[in-house]
DRENRONU-200777 format. One line per field, with one value per residue (C-alpha): residue number from 1; residue in one letter; x, y, z. Coordinates in Angstrom, 1 decimal, decimal comma, always signed. Layout:
DRENRONU-200777
n = [NUM; ...]
res = [a; ...]
xx = [X; ...]
yy = [Y; ...]
zz = [Z; ...]
This chain:
DRENRONU-200777
n = [1; 2; 3; 4; 5; 6; 7; 8; 9; 10; 11; 12; 13; 14; 15; 16; 17; 18; 19; 20; 21; 22; 23; 24; 25; 26; 27; 28; 29; 30; 31; 32; 33; 34; 35; 36; 37; 38; 39; 40; 41; 42; 43; 44; 45; 46; 47; 48; 49; 50; 51; 52; 53; 54; 55; 56; 57; 58; 59; 60; 61; 62; 63; 64; 65; 66; 67; 68; 69; 70; 71; 72; 73; 74; 75; 76; 77; 78; 79; 80; 81; 82; 83; 84; 85; 86; 87; 88; 89; 90; 91; 92; 93; 94; 95; 96; 97; 98; 99; 100; 101; 102; 103; 104; 105; 106; 107; 108; 109; 110; 111; 112; 113; 114; 115; 116; 117; 118; 119; 120; 121; 122; 123; 124; 125; 126; 127; 128; 129; 130; 131; 132; 133; 134; 135; 136; 137; 138; 139; 140; 141; 142; 143; 144; 145; 146; 147; 148; 149; 150; 151; 152; 153; 154; 155; 156; 157; 158; 159; 160; 161; 162; 163; 164; 165; 166; 167; 168; 169; 170; 171; 172; 173; 174; 175; 176; 177; 178; 179; 180; 181; 182; 183; 184; 185; 186; 187; 188; 189; 190; 191; 192; 193; 194; 195; 196; 197; 198; 199; 200; 201; 202; 203; 204; 205; 206; 207; 208; 209; 210; 211; 212; 213; 214; 215; 216; 217; 218; 219; 220; 221; 222; 223; 224; 225; 226; 227; 228; 229; 230; 231; 232; 233; 234; 235; 236; 237; 238; 239; 240; 241; 242; 243; 244; 245; 246; 247; 248; 249; 250; 251; 252; 253; 254; 255; 256; 257; 258; 259; 260; 261; 262; 263; 264; 265; 266; 267; 268; 269; 270; 271; 272; 273; 274; 275; 276]
res = [m; s; p; v; l; d; w; t; q; e; e; g; k; a; p; p; a; l; i; a; g; e; g; a; l; p; v; a; i; a; q; k; l; a; g; e; g; t; p; p; l; i; l; t; l; r; d; d; l; d; a; l; r; p; l; a; g; k; l; v; r; l; r; a; p; s; l; g; r; c; v; r; e; i; k; s; w; g; a; p; a; l; i; m; a; g; r; v; p; k; r; v; i; y; c; l; p; a; l; f; d; p; l; t; r; s; v; l; a; r; s; l; r; d; d; h; s; l; l; g; s; i; v; a; a; f; e; t; e; g; i; q; v; l; p; y; w; q; i; l; p; e; f; l; a; g; k; g; r; l; a; e; r; d; p; t; e; r; e; i; v; d; v; n; c; g; r; e; i; l; r; v; t; l; p; c; s; f; g; q; a; v; a; v; a; d; g; a; v; v; a; v; e; a; m; e; g; t; d; a; m; i; e; r; a; g; a; l; s; g; r; g; s; v; v; k; m; m; r; a; d; q; d; l; r; y; d; l; p; t; i; g; p; a; t; l; e; a; m; h; r; a; g; l; t; c; l; a; v; e; a; g; r; t; l; i; v; d; a; d; d; t; l; s; l; a; g; k; y; g; i; a; v; v; g; i]
xx = [+149,6; +152,9; +155,1; +154,4; +156,1; +157,6; +155,4; +156,5; +158,4; +162,1; +164,5; +165,0; +162,1; +158,7; +155,5; +153,8; +151,4; +147,8; +145,6; +142,1; +139,1; +135,5; +134,3; +135,4; +138,6; +140,9; +139,8; +140,6; +144,0; +144,7; +143,6; +146,0; +148,9; +148,3; +147,8; +151,2; +152,8; +153,1; +150,4; +150,4; +150,4; +146,8; +145,8; +142,1; +139,3; +136,8; +134,7; +134,2; +137,6; +136,7; +137,3; +140,7; +142,1; +143,0; +144,7; +147,0; +150,5; +149,5; +146,2; +146,0; +142,5; +142,7; +140,3; +140,6; +142,5; +146,2; +148,8; +151,5; +150,4; +150,4; +153,9; +155,2; +153,5; +154,7; +158,3; +158,2; +156,8; +159,7; +157,5; +159,2; +155,8; +152,2; +148,9; +145,9; +142,5; +138,9; +136,6; +137,2; +134,0; +135,0; +132,8; +135,4; +137,6; +134,8; +133,5; +136,7; +139,2; +139,9; +141,2; +143,7; +147,4; +149,8; +150,8; +147,1; +146,3; +149,3; +148,2; +144,6; +145,7; +147,7; +145,3; +142,0; +139,2; +138,5; +139,4; +142,2; +144,0; +143,5; +144,6; +147,6; +148,7; +148,4; +150,5; +153,1; +153,3; +154,0; +156,6; +158,3; +158,7; +160,3; +157,3; +156,4; +152,7; +152,0; +149,2; +146,7; +145,5; +148,9; +148,2; +144,8; +145,1; +142,4; +139,9; +140,2; +137,1; +137,4; +135,8; +132,4; +129,6; +130,6; +127,4; +124,7; +122,9; +123,7; +122,3; +119,2; +119,1; +117,6; +120,3; +123,0; +121,6; +121,6; +125,2; +126,4; +124,7; +126,3; +129,8; +129,3; +128,2; +131,3; +133,6; +132,5; +132,2; +135,3; +137,9; +136,1; +136,9; +133,3; +130,8; +132,8; +129,4; +126,1; +122,6; +120,7; +117,2; +115,7; +118,5; +118,0; +120,5; +118,9; +121,8; +125,5; +127,8; +129,3; +130,6; +128,1; +129,6; +128,3; +125,9; +124,2; +123,9; +122,2; +119,7; +119,0; +118,5; +116,1; +114,0; +113,9; +113,3; +113,1; +114,8; +117,8; +121,5; +124,7; +128,0; +131,1; +134,5; +137,7; +139,3; +142,2; +144,8; +143,6; +146,4; +146,3; +148,1; +145,2; +142,1; +140,6; +136,8; +135,5; +132,2; +131,1; +128,0; +126,8; +126,6; +124,4; +122,2; +121,8; +120,9; +118,4; +116,7; +116,7; +115,3; +118,3; +119,1; +122,4; +125,9; +128,7; +132,3; +135,6; +137,4; +140,9; +140,4; +137,7; +138,1; +135,3; +135,6; +134,1; +133,7; +131,9; +129,3; +129,0; +128,3; +126,2; +123,9; +123,8; +122,5; +120,0; +118,6; +118,7; +121,2; +123,5; +127,1; +129,5; +133,1; +133,4]
yy = [-31,8; -33,6; -34,4; -37,6; -40,6; -43,5; -46,4; -48,8; -51,9; -51,4; -54,2; -56,6; -55,2; -56,6; -54,8; -52,6; -53,8; -52,8; -52,6; -53,0; -51,6; -51,8; -50,4; -50,4; -48,2; -50,9; -53,2; -50,5; -49,9; -53,7; -53,9; -51,0; -52,6; -56,1; -54,6; -53,0; -56,3; -55,5; -57,5; -56,4; -58,1; -57,4; -57,4; -57,0; -57,4; -57,8; -61,0; -60,6; -61,8; -63,0; -59,6; -59,2; -62,8; -62,9; -59,5; -60,2; -61,4; -62,7; -62,3; -62,1; -62,2; -60,5; -61,7; -58,4; -55,1; -56,0; -53,5; -55,8; -58,6; -56,1; -55,0; -58,6; -59,5; -56,4; -57,0; -60,7; -59,8; -57,3; -54,4; -51,0; -49,2; -49,5; -48,2; -47,7; -47,5; -48,2; -47,7; -49,7; -49,5; -47,4; -49,6; -52,3; -50,3; -50,3; -53,8; -55,9; -54,4; -57,8; -59,1; -56,3; -57,0; -55,0; -52,5; -51,8; -51,3; -49,0; -46,8; -46,6; -45,8; -42,7; -41,5; -39,7; -41,6; -39,0; -40,0; -37,4; -38,3; -42,1; -42,4; -40,2; -42,4; -45,5; -44,0; -42,9; -46,5; -47,8; -45,1; -45,9; -49,4; -48,1; -48,6; -45,7; -44,9; -43,9; -41,6; -43,6; -40,6; -40,7; -44,3; -43,4; -39,8; -40,3; -40,9; -37,3; -35,2; -32,2; -28,8; -27,8; -30,0; -33,7; -35,4; -34,6; -31,7; -28,6; -28,0; -26,0; -22,6; -24,3; -27,0; -24,3; -22,6; -25,9; -26,6; -23,2; -23,8; -27,2; -25,7; -23,2; -26,0; -28,1; -25,2; -25,5; -29,3; -30,5; -28,9; -30,8; -34,1; -35,1; -34,1; -34,9; -34,9; -33,1; -33,3; -30,0; -29,4; -25,9; -24,3; -26,6; -29,2; -32,6; -34,9; -34,7; -37,6; -39,1; -42,7; -44,3; -43,2; -41,1; -43,7; -44,4; -40,7; -40,3; -43,0; -41,3; -38,0; -39,6; -40,9; -37,4; -35,2; -37,3; -34,5; -32,2; -32,1; -33,7; -31,9; -33,8; -32,2; -32,8; -30,8; -28,6; -30,6; -34,1; -36,3; -36,8; -40,1; -42,1; -40,0; -38,6; -38,5; -41,1; -41,5; -44,3; -46,0; -46,9; -43,2; -42,5; -45,5; -44,3; -40,8; -42,2; -44,3; -41,3; -38,8; -36,5; -34,8; -33,1; -34,1; -31,6; -32,9; -31,1; -30,8; -32,3; -33,7; -36,4; -39,7; -41,0; -44,8; -46,5; -43,0; -44,2; -46,2; -43,5; -40,6; -42,9; -43,5; -39,8; -39,3; -42,2; -40,9; -37,2; -36,3; -33,3; -34,0; -31,0; -30,4; -27,4]
zz = [+54,2; +54,8; +51,8; +50,0; +51,5; +49,6; +50,7; +48,0; +49,0; +49,3; +48,3; +51,2; +53,2; +53,8; +52,6; +55,1; +57,7; +57,7; +60,8; +59,2; +61,0; +59,7; +56,4; +52,8; +53,3; +54,6; +51,7; +49,2; +50,7; +50,7; +47,0; +46,1; +47,9; +46,5; +43,0; +43,3; +44,2; +47,9; +49,7; +53,3; +56,7; +57,8; +61,4; +62,2; +64,7; +61,8; +61,5; +57,7; +56,4; +52,9; +51,3; +53,0; +52,9; +49,1; +49,4; +52,4; +52,5; +55,9; +57,8; +61,6; +63,2; +66,7; +69,3; +71,2; +70,8; +71,4; +70,6; +71,9; +69,5; +66,6; +67,5; +67,6; +64,4; +62,5; +63,7; +62,8; +59,4; +59,0; +58,0; +58,5; +58,4; +59,4; +58,0; +60,2; +58,5; +59,1; +62,1; +65,3; +67,4; +70,4; +72,6; +72,6; +75,0; +77,5; +76,9; +76,8; +79,3; +80,9; +77,5; +76,9; +76,8; +79,0; +76,2; +75,4; +79,1; +79,4; +76,5; +77,7; +81,2; +80,1; +77,4; +77,5; +75,7; +73,1; +69,6; +69,1; +72,3; +72,0; +68,4; +69,1; +72,0; +69,9; +67,1; +69,7; +71,0; +67,6; +66,9; +70,2; +68,9; +65,7; +63,5; +61,2; +60,7; +57,1; +55,9; +53,9; +51,9; +50,1; +49,1; +47,7; +46,6; +44,0; +46,8; +48,2; +47,7; +45,5; +45,9; +44,7; +43,2; +43,3; +42,2; +39,7; +41,3; +43,2; +46,7; +46,9; +48,7; +51,8; +51,8; +51,5; +54,6; +56,4; +55,3; +56,5; +59,8; +60,1; +59,4; +62,2; +64,6; +63,7; +64,3; +68,0; +68,4; +66,5; +68,9; +71,7; +69,9; +69,0; +66,3; +63,2; +61,4; +62,1; +60,6; +60,1; +59,0; +58,4; +60,4; +63,4; +64,6; +64,4; +65,4; +66,2; +65,7; +68,8; +69,4; +67,1; +63,8; +60,9; +59,4; +62,7; +63,3; +60,0; +60,8; +64,1; +62,3; +59,9; +62,8; +64,3; +61,2; +58,0; +56,1; +56,2; +55,3; +56,6; +57,0; +57,8; +58,5; +60,6; +63,4; +62,4; +64,3; +63,3; +62,2; +58,4; +58,7; +60,2; +60,9; +57,7; +57,5; +55,1; +53,2; +50,9; +49,4; +52,9; +53,7; +50,7; +51,5; +55,1; +53,9; +51,4; +54,1; +56,4; +53,9; +54,1; +50,7; +50,9; +52,0; +52,4; +53,1; +53,6; +50,2; +50,3; +53,8; +53,1; +51,4; +49,1; +49,1; +46,0; +44,5; +41,3; +43,3; +45,9; +43,5; +41,3; +44,3; +45,0; +41,5; +41,8; +45,1; +44,1; +46,9; +46,4; +47,4; +47,6; +48,7; +51,0]
């Protein structure tokens, strides 16, 4: 991983900006920044603003993806750096093209639509404007998954077989920029994550098999600044509803949001959670 960056507010400079996607991760980052006395400029497409509003130095609700608007707001705010966190539903780049600003259209026109290429192009656009993109794992290092058993119980022998199978599948799918997570039951692949996200993939796996294990990893060249896999209470709730009983995540390269609640739910539901 890259060396730790000093993300704290420098004298005379504004706090960093935060582009907040869906999920609990952006809220946790905003809480950390606000708690350190550096409430950020928050730019978001989210509809649920109540959790973010009290944590923001300024809150901007975007009607559509607009990199140009983000650049203008960040420069006006005076932020030297930017944090990108949370999931932005990929369907928006297909459903709202008429609403895109010129910079967003330019980035999409020269980028492939896989996550790796698209996010890299977005980061490059900000950096061209002189805005540094900070790694959010360095703001929340305590959220990184450790190695070995993380919840109350160890995986069973059958679950270990499924986890090992999932790891082999991900070694093939991850370089192709899809399949960050996979569900396996009795050595058979039940579902592979695509555009829908991990929790939706888990629900699909439950409808197909009603049992099995989930393995979630990241590709070797994924950018640690903005694209770490994340799990949280919603992941465990989805697994419980689906009947899936083991979750394996990549140690040191996965964030556990609301770790106490997440691992408490794992114990409540009898789900094994391990860092691999």
